[in-house]
N, C-alpha and C positions, 0 to 999 in steps of 0.2 A: 304765306297767309297772313302774317302780321300787316302787310301793306295794304291788303284789301279789307281788312276787318276794323271798323271803327266802333268805338265806344263813347258813351256820354259820362262825363265825370260828375261828381257831387255839385258842380256849379252850372251844369247844363252845357258845357263845352264839350264839342266833338273833339275826340282825341284818337291818334293811331297809336296802339301799343307797339313796343319794340318786339322783336323776335322773343327774347327771353320773357317778357311780361306776357305774351300771348301763350307761351309754352307753360308757364306757370298756372295761367288762368284755366286753361283747357283741362290740364292735370289736376287742379283742384276741384273743378267741377265732375271730372270723371271719378276721383276718389269719393267725393261727397255721394255720388249716385251708386257707388258701389262697383264701378266698371275699372278695367285695367288702365294703367296710365299708358300714354304712348311717347315714344321716343322720336318719331317723324311727324311732321306737321300733318294733321288730318284736313280733308278737304273742308271748306267752309260750309257750315250748315246754318240756316236761319230758321230756329223753331218758331212756330206760330205762337203768337201771344194768346193767353185765355181771354175770352171776351167779357164775361160777367162773373161775379162771386156774390153769393148770398150767405151771410154769416148768421149762424145760430149760437149765441154765446150767453151762457148764464153761469152761475157758481157751480152747476153740476153737469154742463155739456158745452162742448165746443166744436162745431163742425162748420165746414166751409163747402158749399155747394157750388160747382163751377160749370161753365160751358167753355168750350166744346168738351163733350164728354161721349164715349171714352177719348182719352188722349190717343193721338196718332201711334202707331206701332213704333216702338223704340223710345217714345217720349215719356218723360217723368216730370212730375210736378214738385218743385222745390218750394217748400212753404217756409216763409220767414215771418217772425213775429217780434213786436216789441215787448218791454216788460210793461207793467200796468202803470198808467199815469193818470192825472186828473181828467175827468170827463171834458173839461172845457178846452183842453189842448187839441190843436188842429194840425200840428205838423209833428213828424217823427223822422228823425235820421238815423236812429239806433236800431237796426234790424239783426235778429240772429236767427240762423238756419235752424229750423226746429225738427223738420223732418222732409224725407223725400219718399214720394210714391213709388209704388211699382210700376213697371214699364207698361204702357197703354192703360192704365188705371181708370176706373170710371169713378165719377163724382159721387159722393161728397168725401172730403178729406176729414177724417175723425182726428182732431188735434188735441182733445182734451187730455188724454194720459200723458203724451209727450209734453204739453204745456205744464201741466202740474209737476211733472218730474223736474223739469228744467227751471221753471219760474214760480212755482207756487199755485195755489188754487185762486182762481179769478174772483176778485172782491166786488160785490154789486156797486155799481156807480163808477167804477174805474173804466177808463178807455184802453183798448188793445189795438195796435195797428198790425195789419196784415200785408205781406207782399208775396204775390204768388208769380213764379217764373216757369216756364217750361224749358226742359233740358232735352237736348238730342245731340250726340256725337261729340259733347265736350263743351257744347255752346248753349248760353241761355237766351231765352226770348226777352222782350221788353217787359218791364214789370207791370202788373196789375195791382194798385195799392189801394187799400181800402181801410176803414177801422170800424169798430164797433164798441159800444157801451155795455159792460156786463149787466145783464137784467135779473 
């Protein structure tokens, strides 16, 4: 599996993970999704990436409407977020996994309670970066990155 699976690193370079790296990545994704770990290499699955995301972000609400909805059978939406930064900032490389949706979940993701519990109440005027990835069979799709300023 590792020889047919390529990933893009933080510098945009295409890399081929070692067997151990692929094993750890697949099992980390499975654990985050609430699925059992695997000891044998799974068949390579390429989950479809989400197409669009519309963010509703205020000091009292945080939801993310996405398409395609609902997700395909067995797929989950991994929602990653950043901490709050200045509204003038346009780049972020520090995402934290906030929550994982149920399998075949429908849009939108309600992220407010999870965000407040982990990173605090959104403050008006700050920017929050969001990354959405689809999961299926231990693999993640390409990322859909966006951001919003707290209204």
